[in-house]
C-alpha positions as CSV (number, residue, x, y, z in Angstrom):
1,M,94.8,56.3,35.7
2,L,97.3,53.5,36.5
3,G,97.0,50.3,38.4
4,L,99.9,48.7,40.3
5,Y,99.8,44.9,40.3
6,D,101.9,42.6,42.3
7,S,103.6,39.4,41.1
8,D,100.4,37.4,41.9
9,G,98.3,39.7,39.6
10,I,96.5,41.3,42.6
11,L,95.7,45.0,42.2
12,R,97.6,46.8,45.0
13,F,97.1,50.4,44.2
14,T,95.4,52.8,41.7
15,G,96.8,56.2,41.1
16,L,96.5,59.1,38.7
17,D,100.1,59.0,37.5
18,R,103.2,56.9,37.6
19,E,104.8,58.9,40.4
20,A,101.9,58.1,42.8
21,C,102.4,54.4,42.1
22,L,106.1,54.6,42.6
23,A,105.5,56.4,45.9
24,Y,103.3,53.4,47.0
25,V,106.1,51.0,46.1
26,R,108.6,53.0,48.1
27,L,106.2,53.4,51.1
28,F,105.6,49.7,51.4
29,G,109.1,48.5,50.5
30,L,107.9,46.6,47.4
31,S,110.3,45.5,44.7
32,L,109.4,47.3,41.4
33,A,110.8,44.3,39.6
34,S,108.0,42.1,41.0
35,C,105.2,44.7,40.2
36,S,103.7,45.9,37.0
37,L,102.0,49.2,36.0
38,T,98.9,49.0,33.7
39,D,96.7,51.7,32.3
40,I,93.2,51.5,33.8
41,P,90.4,53.1,31.9
42,I,88.3,55.6,33.8
43,P,84.8,54.2,34.2
44,V,81.9,56.0,32.6
45,P,78.8,56.2,34.8
46,L,75.8,54.6,33.2
47,P,72.4,56.3,33.5
48,V,69.9,54.5,35.8
49,R,66.3,54.3,34.8
50,S,63.7,54.1,37.5
51,R,61.1,51.4,37.4
52,R,57.6,52.9,37.1
53,R,54.4,51.0,37.8
54,H,51.5,51.3,35.5
55,Q,48.3,52.8,37.0
56,G,46.1,50.1,38.4
57,E,48.9,47.6,38.8
58,E,49.0,46.2,42.2
59,C,51.6,44.2,44.0
60,S,50.7,40.6,44.7
61,N,52.2,38.7,47.6
């Protein structure tokens, strides 16, 4: 996965390959000289544990 950043360091687009990022540059008339492409690691989902109440535990308000 690649990220296309503008000259201010703002992420403008993420794509699966270089061609998708270049198509975005052409579509919006950006200058490739003022942009940079950077590899973005694909996030790995973390398991979510549910919170269990112990028997007899009551909520106090």
